[in-house]
Residue, then its C-alpha position, 0 to 999 in steps of 0.5 A: m541363653e542358655q548353657l548346655l553341656i554335651v557329654d560324649g558318653h562312651s568316650a567319657i567313660f573311657g577317660m575315667e579310670d573308675l568308669r572304664l574299669l566298671h566297664q570292663g567287668p560284666k555289668r557294662h551299664i553300672a558305668r554308664m548309670e554312674l556316669v548319668k548320676r555325675l552329669r545329673e549333679i552338674g545338672d541339678r547345680g542349675e547353670w548347665k541342661v545336660v545331654v549325654v549321647f551313647d552309641g544305640r542300636q535301635t532303628e530310632r533314637g532313644y530318650e531317657g530322662g529330660t529336664e525334670d531329671g536333671i539330664l537328658v540321655v540320648y541313643s542314636k540310631a543303628r546306623e549313625t554314631a554317637d558322635a554324629v549327634v553330638e556334633r549336631l546338638a552342638a551346631r543347633f543349639a550354638e547356632k540359637g546363640d545358646r552358650v554349648r560345651v562338648a565334653s569328649n576325648d575325640r578330637m574330630v568331636l571337639l574340632t567339628a563342634t569348636t567350628f559351630g562355635a560350641e566350646g570344646i573339653r577334654i573329659e579330664e576337665l569335665e571330671l575336674w568340673w563335677e569334683s569341684g562342684d562348681 
């Protein structure tokens, strides 16, 4: 059984004060890079595989990284939301019997994910998890 952490990227950025402040400036991409760096640290601990999902603008879904990078970054297609991608991933992996944890401050994302058998945590809990080093 694998353990998969799926993070709603923009929810995380807006849920962490320092990242929210970074995102407000002209270099928004730095907030994404910092979030990915933090999540990679969780993935590098070896217990959890990490996927972070952001809204994308392309006609095809985009991917960066993978298992060798400690994190997979997914960008939704132009006409789908990151929330929908998070929910589908949660359903797919929970159905396989994997332990799935979804991090978001969006109540509907958490409700849908837990309906499929995933655990739901708020971004504040994710931040504590990252800071604790556990």
